[in-house]
N, C-alpha and C positions, 0 to 999 in steps of 0.2 A: 487570952480570950479574944483580944482585938485582932490578932493575926488570923485566927480561925474565922472570924466573921468576915474580915477583909478577903480571905481566900475564897470563901463561899460566894461573896458578891462578885469577885473577878471570874470565878467559874461560871456563875449564872450569866454574866455578861457575855462570856465567850460562847456559851451554848446558844444564847439569844442571837448572837451575831452569825452563827453557823446555820441556824434553822431557816429553811426556805419558806418565805411567806405564802407561796402558792399552796403549799402542802398543809401547813398548820395554821395559817391565818395571821401569823405574826413572825417577826424575825427579820434579819437583815439580808439573809441569803448569801453570805460570804463563803459558803462551803466550797464552791468551785474555785474561787480565788485562793483559798487556803490549800486546796489540792494542787493547784498550779504552782504555788509557792513551794510546796514540799517537793514536787517533781523537779523544780529548778534547783532547790537547795540541797537535795540529797546527794548528788554527785560531788558538789563542793565539800560537803561535810564528810563524805567518804574519803576524798583526797586528803583533807586535813587530818582525819583519823589515821589514815595510812602513814602520813608523814610523822605524826606523833608516835605511832607504834614503831616506826623505823628508828627514831631518835631514842626511844626507850630501849629497844633491842641493842643498839650500839652502846648505850650507856651500861647496860647489863653485861655485855661482853667485856667492856673495859674493867668493870668492877670485878668480874670473875678472874680476869687476868691479873689484876692487882692483888687480889686475895691469894692467888696461887704463888705470886712472887713473895708476898709476906710470909706465907706458910713455908715456902722453901727456905727463906731467910731464917725464920724462927727455928725450923728443923735443923738447919746448919749450925746455929748458935747452941742448941741443946746438945748436939753431938760433939761440939768443941769442948763443952764444959765437962763431958764425961770422960 
């Protein structure tokens, strides 16, 4: 119950910070600052996501190659037994 209340308080504080005081009469008016931050952070986050996807792809290719080697090895052992 406490995390739910804490989350609601944080959400309300964030909305309060984003509201423009000229339009609604209260708020901090940080909306433009948040948009500027997002515009600056998005390319960096895209680069990091691309690097992560690249590493995951390379790891997946290595795992598939290793699985094929094990499958070939296991197939060779079963034919030797027969």
